[in-house]
N, C-alpha and C positions, 0 to 999 in steps of 0.2 A: 689529738685536737678536737676531738666529739665534747670532751673537756671544754676545755677554752670555750669553745661553742654554748656550750650547755651553761657556764661563771657567764658570760656577758651578756644570756638571754635575761640571766635571773636578776644580775645590775638590770639592766632596764626596766624588768618590770616591775622592784623595789623602788624606781623614783621616777615613776613614770604616770605622767597625771597629774592636774589638780585637786584636790581636798574639797567639798563640801559638805557645809552642814545640814545637817538631819534634815525632812520639813517642816517637821513640827519645833523645832528650833528658830527656822527663819524668822527673822522679821524687820525686811525690806517687803516692800507692796508689790515690786514685779523684779524676775531678773532675767539674767542673759540665756539666750540660746542652749548655753554648753549647761547651765546648772540646768535648767527646766528639765534637761533630754536626758542627763543623770538620774535626777528625779523619776524621770515618767521611761525608764529603761527601752529610751530608742536612741538613736543616730543623731546629734544633732543634723544633719543634712537630712533627716525623717522634718524635724519639724521646721526647717526653713521651707522646705518643700509644702507642708501647710498653709503656711504663712502665704505664699509664691501662689499656690492653688485654690485658699483659702477651703478648702477642706476637712480640716483636722476638725478630734473633738475640743480643740480650744483656738482661740482668735489670738496673736498678739497686738500688740499694738507698735507702732514705728518712730522712734526718737532720733531726729540728726540719724536718716539712712540706719539703723540698727532694730535689732527687735528687743520689746523688753516684752517680758509674757510677768505675767498675773500669776501669785503664787495663791492665792483664796482659788483661782478658778483648775490650776494643776493641784490643788488642796480636792478640789472636790470631783475631777478625771481620774486622783488615783485613790475617792475612795474615803478619805481623809474628814473627819464629822467634827475634829476637834473645836474647831469654828474660830481658830487666830486667826 
């Protein structure tokens, strides 16, 4: 029975989660919360809390009830000076 559980967990891990582009390859000016959280190595709820409490290292813009995070701000926080 343990063998079945291990294989189920392995299969879930192999297919779970979206694929995000590398930060230096991103061409959009703003990204959604999930993508920004991935790049900043934080959980999406952390970024939502930053937006709500306005106490994080960066602030998003709000468009039609959604949060959009500026890619250049994320690059600056993460120390990427490539300037793309």
